[in-house]
C-alpha positions, -999 to 999 in steps of 0.1 A, spaced: 293 -283 266 294 -316 247 315 -346 250 316 -368 222 328 -403 229 338 -425 201 331 -462 213 356 -486 200 374 -513 217 409 -496 216 395 -470 241 374 -491 262 391 -492 293 400 -456 292 371 -439 297 339 -442 317 339 -446 357 313 -461 376 335 -491 385 315 -517 371 320 -554 357 325 -541 324 358 -525 331 346 -491 315 356 -463 336 355 -425 335 385 -413 355 373 -403 389 385 -365 387 360 -360 361 323 -351 371 306 -359 338 273 -345 349 283 -310 359 311 -309 335 291 -320 302 253 -314 296 255 -335 264 273 -368 257 273 -383 223 284 -421 220 293 -430 182 316 -455 166 295 -470 135 275 -497 157 277 -491 193 260 -519 200 288 -542 189 302 -539 219 287 -560 245 290 -535 273 273 -505 254 239 -508 269 253 -513 305 274 -482 297 249 -460 284 225 -472 314 250 -460 339 256 -426 322 220 -421 329 214 -435 361 245 -433 379 265 -404 366 231 -384 357 241 -373 322 208 -358 311 212 -356 274 227 -388 260 226 -396 222 239 -423 201 250 -423 164 246 -458 148 246 -474 115 215 -492 128 226 -528 120 221 -537 159 203 -510 174 166 -521 169 172 -552 196 181 -525 224 153 -496 214 129 -507 242 160 -504 270 169 -471 255 132 -459 260 135 -472 293 167 -452 303 150 -421 282 177 -418 256 176 -385 245 177 -392 207 194 -414 178 216 -402 149 210 -429 123 234 -431 94 217 -442 60 225 -435 24 197 -450 5 162 -464 12 162 -488 -15 180 -524 -7 199 -526 -37 214 -494 -36 222 -499 0 238 -531 -4 259 -512 -34 270 -484 -9 275 -504 22 286 -538 8 263 -555 32 229 -568 33 217 -556 64 191 -532 51 163 -552 70 180 -547 102 185 -507 95 148 -502 87 137 -522 119 162 -495 135 146 -463 118 109 -474 122 114 -487 156 127 -455 166 101 -436 152 74 -460 169 88 -454 202 90 -416 197 126 -413 202 140 -381 186 156 -393 153 180 -376 130 192 -394 96 224 -385 87 233 -394 48 266 -389 31 263 -371 -3 289 -382 -28 295 -382 -64 276 -416 -68 244 -406 -49 215 -407 -70 188 -380 -68 162 -407 -63 180 -416 -28 179 -379 -16 142 -376 -25 133 -409 -8 151 -397 26 139 -363 25 103 -373 20 106 -393 50 102 -358 68 66 -355 53 53 -385 70 72 -388 103 90 -364 130 125 -368 123 153 -347 107 173 -355 75 207 -341 72 228 -343 41 265 -344 48 289 -340 20 316 -365 17 349 -354 31 378 -375 19 401 -387 48 437 -398 42 438 -419 74 466 -399 86 490 -409 58 491 -372 45 502 -353 72 493 -319 56 456 -310 55 461 -283 30 484 -283 1 504 -250 0 488 -234 -32 452 -240 -18 462 -217 8 471 -190 -18 
């Protein structure tokens, strides 16, 4: 059984319960360790939340979650890799769509390429299991796919190419048009 927790400010005070100074609490009626054998924390960059590392440490040490994973865009994660090793994080999923600086900037709109590469190579140096998630769109270049796939020739990691799935943000209540169901 897996529990997936999106790490956002909106749900911060509604979840994890070890009663620490962050105010993040798991409801007392839950015994997370016996209920879930896998917990994944997501939300863009989990470490944008100042309390995230303490939260992860408490899940591993006080709640005894054995299989603890994070999914990240890698912007802040490199700063926390040693501590993640200390708590024996089970793995990191890193979202990256290009290993070329200008393409990365064009895709993300941000110049955070070095930070993301520091997370990628720092994770590998520490032997933390790594999966790379790359979203493939009509604008994806073949070279982006090849460069990412070639990482598997040199490093022990997995690369997953994920089809872009448009999301209306809840504006379109119907997921399927009537004619597409016929």
